[in-house]
N, C-alpha and C positions, 0 to 999 in steps of 0.2 A: 765852806773851807774853814771858817772860824770855828765851827763845831768840831771838825776833825782835829784842828790844832789843839782845841781844849782837851779832847780825849787823849791826844798824845801827851800832853802835860800831866794829865791824871795818871796815865800809865807809867810815865817816868817817875812821878812822885810815889806811886804804889810800889814800883820796883826798888826805889831807894829805901823806903821805910818799911817794906815788907808787909804791906797790908792787903795785897791782892788775894782775892778769893778763888781765882781761876787762872789757868794758863793753857796754852795750846801751841801746836806746831803746824805750819802751813806747808803743804807739799803739792806740786803739780799733779793733776789727775785728768787723763784723757782730754776732755773738752772743758776743763776748768781747774778747780782746786779741791783739796781735801783738808778739812779742819780736823786735826787730831787733838782732842782734849786730853791734857795730862792731869790736870787738877780741876774738876768740874763738879761742884756740888749741885744737887738737884735744884732746879729753878728755871727761870726764863732767860734765854740768851738771844741777843740781837746781833746779827752779823751784818755789817755794812760793807759793801764792795762797790768801788767805782773805778772807772778807767783813769789811769794816771794823767794828770794835767787837765782833766775835765771838771766841770763844776758839779755841784751836788745834784743838779737836775738830772734825772734819769738814772740815778744810782739804784742798784739792786739791793733790796733789803730782805734778808732772810730771817725768819723768826721760828724758833723751835721751843716748845715747852716740855719736850721729852728729853731726858738726859741720855745722850749718846756719846760714845767716845770718838766716833768718826762722823763727819758731816761733809757730804760732797756738794760742791757748787759747780753746776755745769751751764752750758749754753752761753759761754763766754767767747770772745773773739780769740782766734789763735794768734800766737806770737805777740801778745799785747800785755803791757804792764798794768796791773791792777793794784790799787790800794785797798787794804782791808782793816777793819776794826771790829772787835768782838767785845760785847759788854754783857755783864751778868746783872739781872734785875731781881732784887729781893726786897720785899716790903716797901716797894715804891722807890727804892734807892738803887741806882745803876752804878755798878762797879766795873771799871775796865778790866778785861782779861789781858794777861801779858803773853805776847808771842815769845816763846822760849829762845828763838833764834834772833830775837830783837829786830826782826825785819817786818816792816809794815807794807812792803811792796813785793809783788811776785809776778813773774812773767808766765803766761800760759804756754803750753806746748805748741809746736806747729801742727797744723792739720795734715793728715796723711791720707793716702788713697783709701785705706780701710775705713776711714771715718765717713765716707760718702757711699751711700747705698741707694739702689733704685727706689723711687717713690711713685705713687699714683695720685693724680688729681684730675685735671681737666684733660679730656682726650685731645690729641693733637699737640700736646706739650711733652717735652722731655723733663721729667721731674726727678729730684733727688731728695733723700731723707738723711738728715744729719742732726747731731746734738750741738754742733757748733753754731755760734752766731757768725754768719758769713758776711756781715756788713762791710768788713774791711778787706774781704777777698776780692781780687780782680778775676772775673770769669770771662773767658772768651770761648767762642764756638767756631772752630775752624779759623782761628786767628782773627775773628771779628767779635768785637765787644758784644756780649750777650745781654739781652734785656731780661733781668731776673724779676720774677713775680712770685710773691708768697702765695701759698695755697690757702684759700679762705677757711678750709675745714681742718687744717692741721698746721700749726706754726712751726713745726720741725721740717716741713716740706717746702722746697722752693723749686720753681720750674723755669725753663727757658723754652722759647718757641723756635723750632728749627725754621730756617728760611726755605723758600720754595726750591732753591737749588740744592738744599740738603736732603730732600726726600729721595729715597732710593739710593742713598750713599751712606758711608760711615762718617759719623760726626764725632770729632775730637773736641772734648770740653777741657779746657785748661784752667786750673785754679792756682793763682799766683798770690804768695803771701811772704811774710818775713823777708822783705827786701826782694831779692831775685829768686827766692825759693818757690818752686812750683811743682805741680804734678798734673797728669792728664788722665782722663778716662775716655774710652771710645765706645760708641753705641751705633748699631746699624739703624738708620731711620727708615723703616719699612713703609711702603705706601699704605698697607693695610692698617697700620697703627696711627700714622701721622697725616695721611691725606685728608683734607677737609672738603667735603662735598659742597659746603655752603659757599666756599670761595670759587667754585667752578662756575663760570659764566656760560649760559646756554642760550643759543639763538637758533632760529630756523628761518630759512627763506620761504616767503609766502608763495609757494608754488607746489604743484603736484607733477611728478612724485617729489616728495620733500625729504629732507634729512635735517637732523639737529646737529648744529655745530657747537662743540664745547672746546674751551681753551685749555684742555687737559694737558696736552704736551707743551704748550707754551708756558703754562703755569708750573709744570713739573718736568723740566727738560731732561732730567737724568732718569726719568721713569720710561724706559723704552719699551717695556712689555705690557703697557696698559692699553686696554681697548674698552669701548662702551657699546653695549647693545641696549636698544630702547624698546620698550613695550608700552603701548598706549591703550587707554580704556575710554569708552564713551559713557554717556549718562546711563546707559543700560548695562554697564559693566561688561560690555563686549570688548575683548582684547584683540588688538591688531598690531602688526608690525608697521614700521614707518612706510613701507612700500604698499601697504594695504589701506592707508588712510583715505577717506572719502572727503569730497569738498563740502562746504557749508555745514560742517559737523564739529562740535566741541569735543576736544580730547584732553586728557591729562596724561602726560608721558613721563616715565621714570626710566633713567638709564642705569643699567647694571654695569658697574666698573669692574673689569676683570684684569687680573694679573696672571699672565701665562694661562689664560682660559679659566682661572678660578675666580669666582665672584668674591670680591673683597669688600665692596661697599656700594650703596645706591646713591644716585644723585638726587637732588631735590626735584620735586615734581615741576614740570613746566607745562603751562596750558598751550595747546596747539589748535589753531583753526585756520583753514585755508579757504578763502572765498574766491572762487574762480571769477576772473574779470571777463565775463562773456560779452562778446560784441556780435550783435545780430545785424546782418546786412541784408536788407530786403531787395529782392529783384522786382522788376516791373510786374505789378499784379495784372491779372486778367479777370474778366467778369462776363457773366450772362445777365439776363434781366432779373434773375432771382438768386444769383450766387456770385461769390468773389473767390478767386483762387490766389493764394499767396505762396511764395517760395522764398527761401532765405538760406544763407550760409552762416555758420557759426565759427568764430575764431576766439582765441583766448590768449592773452599775453602770458599768463602764468600757469595755464593748464592745457596748453596746446597738445602736448604729447599724450595726455590721457583722455582727451575728448571722445575718441571713438570707443573707449572702454567704459564710459559712464552710463551704465544701464539705467540708472535712476534719473538721468537727465531727460526731461521731456519738454513739451511746449503746449501752451494753450493759445488758440486763436480766438480773437474776439472782435466783432464788427458792430459798431454802434452808429446809428444815424446822428446827425447834428442835434436834433431835438430829442435825443433819447433821454428817457427818464427811468429811474430805478424801478425794476419790475417788468419793464418792457422786454419782449423777446429780441434778442440780438443775433439770431441765426443759430444754426446747428453746425458746429465745426466737425470736420473729419480730418484728423491729423495723421500724416505719414512721416514718422521720424526717420532721419537718415544719420549716418555716422557723423557728418559734419554739417548738419542743417536739417532741412525738412520742407515739406509742403503741406498745405491744408486747404480744404474747400469749405467755405462757410455758406451753407444753403439756407433756403427759407427766407430770403431777403425780399425787400420791397423793390419793385422795378423803378428805374430812373430816380434813384435816391443817392445822395452823397453819404458815404460811410467813412468813418475813421476806424481803421482796422489795426490791431496791435498783435504782436507776437510776444507772448510772455513766457520766458523760460521758467521751468519748475525743476526742483530737485527733491526727490522723495515726496512728491505731491505738494510741495510748498513753493510759493513764488520766490524767485531769487532775482537779483539784478542781472541785467538791465533789459527791460522791455523796449521794443521799438514800435513806431507807428507809421502808417502810410494811409493816404486818403484815396478813395476810389469811388466812382459812381457806377451803379448798376446800369445795365442796358435798358433800352426802351421796351416797355411791355404793352400789353393789350389794355386799352382803357376799360374802365368799368362800364357795365351796360347802362343804357339810358332807361330811366324809369317809365312808368305807365304814361302813355300819351293822352293828352286832353285835347279833343278836337271839337270845333264848333263851326257853324256856317252862319256868320253874321249877316251875309247878304246872299241873294239867290245864286250867284256865281262866284262866291268868295269862300275859301276854306282857311281857317286859322288853327295853328297847331302850337301847343306848348308842352313842355315836359320838365321834370325836376332837374335841378343842377347836378351834374356829375362831379363828384368830389375828387376823383383821382383819374387823370388822363394818362399818367405814367409815360409821358413823352414831352417833347419840347413845345407842342402846340395844343391849344384847347379849342377845338372846332366842333360845332354841331352841324351835321349835314342832313337835310330833309329832302326826300324825292317824292314826286307825285306821279303815279302810274295809272294808265287806263288800258285795260285789256292786256296787262303784262308789259306794256311799253312805257318807258319813262317819258313823261310829258314835260316836266319841269324839275329843277333842282335848285336848292338854296343853301348857302353856308352862313353861319353866324358864330362869331368868336366871342360874343359877349354873353349870350344866354341862349336858352333853348326856346326861342319864339320865332314862329314863321307865319307868313300870310300869303296865300296864293290867290291872286285876283284875276278877273277877266276869264273865268273858266266857262266851259260849255254848260248850258243849262240842262237840268234834268239828266245828269250823267253820273255814273258810278265811278268813283275814284278810290285809290288805295294810297295811304301815306306811310312812308318808311323813314325812320330817323336812326342815325348812328352817331357815336362820339368818335372823333378822329384826332390823333395826336401828331400828325405829320408822317407817321410810319405805319401805324396800325389803326384799324377801326374796330369798334366794339361790335357785338352782335346786333343785327338789325331788329329794331322794335317796329312791328307792323300793326297798323290800325285795322279795324274792321272797315268794310266798304262805307265810303262817305258819299252821299247823294246830294248833288246840287239841285236847286229847285227850278221849276219851269220859269220861262221869261214872261212874267205877267205884263210888263210894259209893252212888249211887242204884240201880244194878243189884243190888248186894248186898242193899240193903234190900228191894227189890221181890221179889227171888227168895226172900228169907226170908219175906215175907208170903204169897207163893204157896205155899210149902211148908206153912205153917201152915194155910192154907185147905184144902190137899189132905188134910192129916191129919185135919182136922175133918170134911170132907165125905164121906170114904170110908165111915165107919161109918153115917152118915146115909143114904147111898145104899143100903147093903145092908139096912138096916132098912126102908127104903121098899120095897125090892124084896120082902121077905118079907111086908110088910103088903099089898102089892098082890096077892100070890099068894093070900093068905087071903081077901081080900074081893072079889076079882075072878076067881073061878074060871071065870066064863063066858068070860073072855077067853082067847084062844089064846096060844100061845107067841110068835107073831110080834109081838103087841102088847107083850109084855114086852121082847122084843129091841129094839123101836123106842124104848121108854122109855130103855133103857140107852144107845142110840146118841145120843139127844138130850142126855142128861147129859154124855156124853163130849165132844160138840161144844161145849158151853158152856164147859167147862174149857179147851179148846184156844183158843177165841176170846179168853178173858181173858188167857191167856199171851201171845198174839200182840200184843194191844193194849198190854200192859205193855212189851214189848220195843220197840215202835215209839215209845212215848213216851220211853224212855231215849235212843233215837237222836236225837230232836229236842232234847233238853235240852242 
């Protein structure tokens, strides 16, 4: 302010003493002033302009080294008083120029509608182009104070952002200046030009069939002719409508915003994936001794309507014994898929074994949640065959039988049964639940027997393993005893025989020699007969 006051004094002194080298006239010009030089020698001129009543800070300084008779100063505020000072610089000496009208203050013209022209900057904004400085202008949009933003790329452009309620309507922008002086301009805020797809929120319910819900009409309530059609693509760039989406698949969906069926803009892409919540309910399983049959029903909280149509939905049945290890066979499943469930039979299983069976849903040959499990025991089977029999005769009328341990009885009991037959008739039978060891005692001597052994599990028996004929030995103890008795009899009978012979000779002299010889022959035959009978009895024992 002190500098400006000093210049005024210089100008006054120059006017009094007539030493000014330059003079000018200031007149209003469109968006500022015109400096019209009347006496202006060639040289440097400094023009200082500032808003009246404001400090030096922010003053506009214009410099010109080219001699011109007219100089326009624009981009000033409308209806605003400005102070101006012009100086002439020559050889380092500044000389004030004299305003011929002796006025150092001038008011700018008011802004009119023709001073505001359409401008372009950011999409979604209503922009204006003007040479005025609009800092002092009150701008409202549909009677609501507008938020004015300068355009980063052009300082002559300023923008206002229409509200959501302004889209698809006519927006009136009012410029108020010079007290109550104002004017207005009206523009149609079309959806195609001002709708912002970034501001549209898009959500989708995680179910099939699905749809994408956008807040388009809530966001732009005056746009009644807007619709959105969505198209989705998977990782293989296969395009589908929302009604064609498959579960357990990743999609990117883009909406085509249409006004009166004309595509005006696309929404931002939204990722869509629907994982059907499958619930597998197993029914009571059934089994044979080598297979288990499962049956189930499938329901879904979020995909119930499309379940019968999911051709790629299938199931795997798996049955593992409790001691199952990776690499072991777990049966061969045969699956029969049904619209809302299925059945399967897992065959090739081990009899009388506890299995944990699972039904694993799959989609497009990939496992999906949620599998379910059930336990089941296979039925009783036929035990494994008994191995080769080992037979011995430890005593003359004793037979001992052993065989290898059977590993798998496939039933609730582990019993070995051995039978002893003679002539096809069972003579004896023994059971052993500990091992395959049997001993048959007190058998007939010198007799041919056959031994048969089976493994029995309480329900079924294995194939009979039959031995070759086993012979007991003769009764050596009985033979010795009987021969001893016979020897004693002989010792006792011989003297009696001879005594009888002498007696007969004495008392039967009338008998001839032939009669004596006959008596001796009869006695000899009796002894022989007794010996033969004794030997025969030994053989039968």
